[in-house]
C-alpha positions, 0 to 999 in steps of 0.5 A: 967706171964704165966707159960711157959715163967716163966719156960723158964726164969728159964731154961735160968737162970740155963744155964747162971749160969752153963756156968758161973761156967764152964767158971770160972773153965776153967779159973782157970784150965788154970791159974793153968796150966800156973803157973805150966808151968812157974814153969817148965820153971824156973826150967829148966832155973835154971838147965841149967844156973847152969850146964853151969856156966851162971851168968845171962839170960833173957827169952822171950816167945811170943804166938799168939799175946801176951807175954806169959812169960818174965823173968830175971834170976840171979843178977849183980852189987850190988845184982841187979836182972835181970828182963824182963826189964834189957837191954842185948846185942842181938849181931847178932840178930840185923841183922834181924832189919837191914834187915827190915830197908832195906826192909822198904825202898824197900817198899817205892821205895827208894831201889831196892834189885837187884840194885848194892850197888855202884850205891847208892854211885857214889863216890866209886872207887873200885880196884876190878871191881867186887865190882860194881856187889854187889847188896843189895840182895847179902849183905843181903844174905851174898853172896857179895864176902866179907870174913873175910880172905880178909877183916878183921872184928874182927881183924881189927886195928883200928876198924871203928868209923862211918858207912860211913867209911865202904865204904872205904873197898870196894875201897881197898878189893879184893873179895874172890868170884864173888858176888852172887855165894858163901855164907860167913858170914861176919859182914861188909855186914850188916855195909854196909846195915846200911850205905845204910839205913843211906844214903837213909833215911837221918837219923842216923841209930840208930835214924832210927831204933828207929823211924821206928821200935822200937817205932812203935812196942812198943819196948820202952827199945830197942836201938842201939849202934855203938861200944862195948864200949857203952855196957861196959860203961853202968851200966844198962847192966849186965857185960859179962862173960866167963868160965875158968875151970868151973869158971865164970869170968867177963870181958869187951867186946873187942872193936868192931864196931858193928853198923848194924850187932850186935849193938842192946841192948834190953829186954825180954819184947821188944823182945817178941813184935819183935817176935809177929811182925814176924807172925802178918803180920804188918811189911811189905806187904805180898810179902816183908814179904815172902822175909824177911823170905825166904832163899837165892838163894845159901845158907840157909841164908836169910835176917838176918834170917836162915829160915827152915822147921821143920817136926813137927813145920812147918816154923821157922826163927832163928838166934844166936848172939855171943859176947865174953862175951854175947850170944843170941839165937832166934827162931820164929815158924811162923806156931805155932805163937810162939817165944823164945828168950834167952839172956845171960851175958856169951859169946861163949863157946865151951862147952855150947849148947846155942841153946839147951836151946831154944829147951828145952823151946820149948819142955816144951811149947809143953808139952814135957820133955827137957833134960840137955845135958851131954856135958855142961860146968860143966861136960866138965870143970871137964873132962878138970881139970882131963886131966890137972892133969893127964898130970902133973902126967904123965909129972913128972912120965915120966921125972923121968923115962927118967932120970933113964932109960937113954936109949941110943939115936942116933941123929935120935931118938932124933929128932923124939922124939922132933918132936912128942913132939912138936905136942901139941904146934903145935896144939895150934899155929894152933888153929886160922886157924883151927877154921877159917876153922871150923867156915866157914871162920870167922877169930878170934882174940886170945882174942876171942879164949881164952874166947871160949876155955880157958880150952882146951888152958890151957890143951894144954899149960900144955901139951906143957910145959911138953913135952918141959921138956921131950925134955930137959930130952931126950937131956941130955940123948943124950948129955950124951951118945954122950959125952961118945962115944966121950970120948971112941973114943978119948981113945981107 
């Protein structure tokens, strides 16, 4: 063999060996970095759950075209570990699946987004003629004119039993707004959409989702239920919880018809596949995919998503899922090709910033350091317990002081004191309309208020009872001086 060729072969062999060693070193470095990142994520999740008295959670992270991380945290039942394959309710994250089902039928030419919903159901005979103006797009964008105030949802008694029953509400309801003019988040909008999918496809809605969405995406452990009773009765699903004065309490989810807006149960591994599909471009043709991920005409709410534009991360789509004993959060960073979903077996809590946990995981993925907010359930529960104790001490001290001082009271002074002392009780009784106003018109049942605000409610009850005792003490003082005055008048 010529020496020149021999030298070339030697050089090539050395280069190949060099690149092999370098590739192995880079691979080892990436593996080490990934392991460290996973450790940081686990530590952050554990700290967040401990700070917010969350019993169990499931985390899913997608990156590019793969599942980057999927893991469960906590235990349930007989020390069963929550894993990436443990089913948990995703609540209102279900709306984006329902919207996709509608858009699939739009793609096939079987549904028109701007056609009136009533045109698909000629048997409808609504009392309010504006119902005929509600389009499929209005339902998707939550601008149908239906609201919790005019059409009960969580407070409906009895709850619906099947999707076709939802059409009855359109015959009876008076719309709060002209369709297409005002945004109002209302779950029955998505019940009607699920009913439309069921009617047009000829398949049960749950079967349609399984055949046309779950199976094609490889979401083999995901399914849809019609009521929360199907969640409570499933031993594979970790039981839900709520927090009361820093103590996590297990409770069954109240009965609620959820087919369409909130009925899907999924796993961390499956939700990763769902998020990947949002930026892989395989779900719908580009034009429909753009509509799927775009905001509505009159509000930021789109089609089962809240689209946004972040200056740092680019386009995002997100949604939260709320039950009284379960919670979920999902954000897909479309331009970064990253998605994060977290599912919790604890419910809506005024002291827990669930979306902040998503932000913390995203920060870690970008090499930043997240913070655990001071406003968490542990700290706020301690503050509430201190307030309750202080209220009781103040109440006892003031009661003794009123009795000992026995300051003369007129009827006017007594009535003014009584009205002021009734303020905590009035606040307590005003919670439903107050939270309806704050929550954009959502009408909440007392059972939901209790699980969401149990600690503040306990404080308001204690404060009200203490004030009632004070009013009774003041009345005794007033009655004492009134009796003495009457006696002096009768015996001049």
